[in-house]
N, C-alpha and C positions, 0 to 999 in steps of 0.2 A: 504493500500500500504506500502511495506517495505521501511523504511527510508534509503537513501543512506549514507554510512559511508565514511568520508574522510580518506585518507591513506597518509602515508609517505613512499616514495619509495627510496631505497638506493641500487644501484647495483642490485643484484638478489633478494633482500629482500623487503618484503612489510609489513608495520606496520599499520593495521587498527586502526584508532584513536578512538577506543571505550573502551580503558583501558589505564592505565598508564604504561609506559615503564621505566625500570631502567637501566641507563648507569653507569657501574662501571669504576672508575678512575684508570688508571695504569700510574703513573708518573715514567718515567725512567730518572730522573734528580737528581743532587746532591743538589739542592737548592729550591725545591718546598716548599711552606710555611708550609705544614702540614706533608708530608711524604717524603721529599727530602732525597735521598741516600738509601732508603730502597729496591729498586727494580732495581738496576743498571745492574746486570748480567742477561743474557738471561735466565738462569736456574731459578733464583729466580722470575723474572718477569713472566715467563710462569706459574710457580707454583701458583703465586698470581692470575693470570688470570683464571686459572682452578678453584681455590677456589671461585672466584666471580661467575663463571659459575655455580658451584654446589649450590651456595647460591641463584641462581635465576636471575642473571643479564641477561638482554635481549641483551645487546651489551657492548662492551669494548671500552673505549676511551684512546688511547695511546698518551702521550705527552713527547716530548724530550726536551722541553724548558719551564722553569718556567715563568709564567706571573704574579707572585705575585707582590704586590705593591713595586715599586722601583727596579724592576728587570733590569738587563743589558742583552740585546739581544745577543745571540751567533749567529755566521754565519750559513747559511743554511747547509753547508757540515758537520759541527760539530753536528748540530741537527739530520741530517740524519744518521750519524755514530752511534748515540745513539740508534736509533730504527731499523736500517736496518736488524739486525738479529732477533730482538724480534718480529717485526710485522708479518712476514710470519709464525713464530712459533706459535704465539697466534692464528692466523687465522686457522692454521691446527689443533692445539691441542684442541681448544675450540669449533670449529664449529660455533662460533657466528659471527655476523657482527662486524667489527672493524672500529672504527673511529680514525682518526689521527688528533691531535690537533696541527695545524701549521698555521702560517700566511705567509709562504713562498711558492709561486707557484711551485718553483723548487722541494721542498720537497714533496709537495702535489702530483705532477706528479709521482714521484718515489714511493710514498706510494700507489697510485692507481695501479701502475704496479706490486707492491709486494703483492697485495691482499686486500687493504683497500676498504671498501664500502662507507665510509663517510669522508668528510673533514670538520673539525670543526675549523673555523677561527675566532679568537677573534678580529681581526682587521676589520671585517665587510664584507669580501668577495669583495675586489676591483675588477676592471675590468679584471686584469690579472688572478686573481684566478678564476673568472667566466669563462674565456677562457679555463682554465684547466678543470673545471667541465663540460663544454660544450662538450669536446672531449670524455667524458665517460658517464656512467649512474649513477654516484655516487650521494649519498645524500649530501646536503649542509647545515651545521649548520652555520647560519649567525648571529653573535652576534653584538648587538649595542655597539660600542666601547666607547661611552660617549661623551657628549657635554654639554655645559651650556647655550645654547640659546633656548628660548622658553619654553612653558609649557611641563612638563615631558612626559605625555602620547602622546601628539601630536608629539613631536620630536622623540620619540622612534618608534611609529607606522609609522610616516612619513618616517623615515629612512628605515623601513622594506618594505614599499610600493615602495619606490624608487629602492631598491635592487631587489624586485620582478619584477618590470618593466624591469630593466636591464637584469635580468636572462631570462625572457620570450623572450626578443629580440634576445637572443642567442639560443633559442630553449630549455631552461631548464624549465620544467613544474613546476607549483607551488607544485605539489605532491612531488617533490624532495627537497623542501625547508623546513627547520625547523628553526624557529627564536628563538633567545635567547636574552632577554632584557638586559643582561650584568650587572647583580647585582655585585657590587664591582668594576666596571670599570667606572671611571670618573663621579661618582655620589655621592651625599651626603648621609649620613646615612638615613635621612628622605626619600629621593628618593628611596633608596634601599628597605626600608620597604614598601613604597607605591607600588612598582612594584611587590613585593611578595604578598601583600594583594589584589591587583587588577590586577592580571596577565591578566585576560580576556580583559582588556581595550586596550592591545597592540596586541591582537591576530589577525592574518590575516586570513580571510576566506579561507578555503581549504588548509591551511598550518599548520604544527605541531608547537607546542610551547614548548620550553625547559626551565626548571628552574634549575639554577646551583648555589645554595647558600651553598653547603656543607662546613661546618667548617669555612666559611668566617667571616670577622669581623662583618657583619650584624647579625650573629648568636651568636656572643660573647658579643657585646656591651650591649644588654638589660639584659644580665645574669651575669654581673660583670666581663666580659672578662676572662673566664676560659681558660686553655690551649687548643690548637686546638683539641687535641684528646679527650677532654671532652665536645665537643659541639654536640654530637649526638642527644640528646633530642631536643635541639633548632633547629637543622637542620631538624629533622623530623617534628617539628611544622611548620616551615617555608614552607617546601615542601608540606605538607598536605594542608595548606591554599591555596597555589598556584594551586595545583591540583583541589581543590574544586572550584576554580575560572577559570579553563580552561587550565592549563598546561597539556601537553600530555606526557612529559618525564621529569625525574629528573636525574641529574648527581651527583653521590655520591661516597664517600669514603667507607661507611659502607653499603654493599649491602644487607645482610640478613635482617637487620632492616628496610631498605628502602623498600624492597619487601613487608614485612609484613604491613608496614604503607600504602603503595600504594594500596594493596589489600583491606584494610579497607576503604580507601578513595573511591575506585571504588565502593565498596558495598554501601556506603552512597550516592554516586552519582546516583545509580540506584533507590534508594528509593526516592530521591528528584526529 
């Protein structure tokens, strides 16, 4: 009997969870920790999105607000102004599903109306954001925002299960949910490393799992803290370990290399 493959659904897109998907990062911010200020204009942003598409990205994640350590939040209208022209242009020019990285329901609603297929919320998809998602067929990337109470894996997976329950009560199926353990958010270095090494321990049955460690401190600290742009090898190592333990998607700055590493990891998974 053929084994049933779980899927992640986002708008009109379906991602069978039988291989690793690569999400390319498009930050249109002046202050992101690694590439702030590089892609502010619509022309440059779309050019970079097209480059990531050619390199094999499966989807593009657009962010109009930095969430680096110590960031100061900008208001929703300012965030929307940064992405309002870029978002529909990237959707049209790349033909890829586009995710919008926002914790503002107001921005999320406008992003969906402008063609986004996924909302990526680092604050954990509160009830108001779930209401926005429930009015569409978008995919939902639900990140664990960090807490210091309880055993690490229990509190992360417990949070995911609670958000799953709240989503299903609003008619959002688990196939539309992708969970992110929130590496770098409200966790110690040891906890970040543990979540990468044992990603499968927080995986929710029937839901996708995203790992997003690209260029973060967790990839720098064990390697002598090289500059952000010199953390490619460490990022690939971290993401490959996570994929081998159950991650379905990786969010990256360096798409070409991530695609190659993911294909190798997928090949190894088939042998194992």
